[in-house]
C-alpha positions in Angstrom: 0.0 0.0 0.0 2.9 2.4 0.7 5.8 1.8 -1.6 8.1 3.9 0.7 7.5 1.6 3.7 11.0 0.2 4.2 9.9 -2.5 6.7 7.6 -4.1 4.1 10.4 -4.3 1.5 12.7 -5.8 4.1 10.1 -8.4 5.1 9.5 -9.3 1.5 13.2 -9.7 1.0 13.5 -12.0 3.9 10.7 -14.2 2.5 12.3 -14.3 -0.9 15.6 -15.3 0.6 14.1 -18.1 2.6 12.2 -19.3 -0.5 15.4 -19.3 -2.5 14.2 -16.4 -4.8 17.6 -14.7 -4.4 17.5 -12.2 -7.2 14.2 -10.9 -5.9 15.6 -10.8 -2.4 18.5 -8.7 -3.5 16.2 -6.3 -5.2 14.0 -5.9 -2.1 17.0 -5.5 0.2 18.3 -2.8 -2.0 14.9 -1.0 -1.9 14.8 -1.4 1.9 18.3 -0.1 2.2 17.6 2.9 -0.1 14.6 3.7 2.2 16.9 3.6 5.3 16.2 0.2 6.8 19.1 -0.6 9.1 19.0 -4.4 8.7 19.0 -4.5 4.9 22.8 -4.7 4.4 23.0 -7.8 6.5 20.2 -9.5 4.6 21.8 -8.5 1.4 25.1 -10.0 2.5 23.4 -13.3 3.6 21.8 -13.5 0.2 25.1 -12.9 -1.6 26.6 -15.8 0.4 23.7 -18.0 -0.7 24.4 -17.0 -4.3 28.0 -18.0 -4.0 29.2 -14.3 -4.1 31.2 -14.4 -0.9 33.6 -11.7 -2.0 30.7 -9.2 -2.3 29.3 -10.3 1.0 32.8 -9.7 2.6 32.7 -6.1 1.2 29.3 -5.6 2.8 30.5 -6.8 6.2 33.7 -4.8 6.0 31.6 -1.7 5.2 29.4 -2.5 8.2 32.5 -2.8 10.4 33.7 0.6 9.2 30.3 2.1 9.8 30.3 0.7 13.3 33.3 2.9 14.1 31.2 6.0 13.4 27.7 5.0 14.5 25.9 2.1 16.1 25.6 -1.1 14.0 24.0 -4.0 15.8 27.0 -6.4 16.3 24.8 -9.5 15.7 24.2 -8.3 12.1 27.9 -8.4 11.5 28.3 -11.7 13.4 25.6 -13.5 11.3 27.4 -12.5 8.1 30.6 -13.9 9.4 28.8 -17.1 10.4 27.4 -17.5 6.9 30.8 -16.9 5.4 32.2 -19.7 7.7 34.5 -17.3 9.6 33.8 -18.7 13.0 36.3 -16.6 15.0 35.0 -13.3 13.6 31.4 -14.5 14.1 32.0 -15.3 17.8 34.0 -12.1 18.4 31.0 -10.0 17.1 28.5 -12.2 19.0 30.4 -11.4 22.2 30.1 -7.7 21.4 26.4 -8.2 20.9 26.1 -9.9 24.3 28.0 -7.1 25.9 25.7 -4.5 24.2 22.6 -6.5 25.2 21.5 -6.4 21.5 21.1 -10.1 20.8 17.4 -11.0 20.7 16.2 -14.3 21.9 14.1 -14.9 18.7 16.9 -13.9 16.4 19.3 -16.5 17.9 16.8 -19.2 17.0 16.9 -18.4 13.3 18.5 -20.7 10.8 21.0 -18.1 9.8 23.0 -19.2 12.9 23.1 -22.9 11.8 26.7 -22.7 10.5 28.0 -22.1 14.1 25.1 -23.6 16.1 27.1 -26.8 16.9 30.1 -25.0 18.2 30.3 -25.2 22.0 30.7 -21.4 22.2 27.2 -21.1 20.7 25.8 -23.2 23.6 27.7 -21.0 26.0 26.0 -18.0 24.5 22.6 -19.6 24.9 23.4 -20.3 28.5 24.4 -16.7 29.1 21.2 -15.6 27.6 19.3 -18.0 29.9 17.9 -20.0 27.0 19.3 -23.4 28.2 19.5 -25.0 31.6 
């Protein structure tokens, strides 16, 4: 109904990505990003990884890291990109920052985007710190 509603473009992009409609996802993430949606670059990077375009995803995560030196960028967004890229150490370093900033949401940690690092014992330790496991 409102083509300038960034959250709708972001949500549509997420659905496209999960369904494997990756070109459509990239287009919607770009629209959401153009409209100022803060989570769009991470979604775009995750889509790029799925498309086998890891070098482009690395450029996105590096830009987010640079941006985080000037303004707040949720550390879990950077962590999840590193997880998707298979860069475990960087993913856990940024997850630790997210815990320290109290920015890691319970619902977000359950998402499949974390599957590449879910079986690492450090992930279980994070869940325990969040009070999500006994």
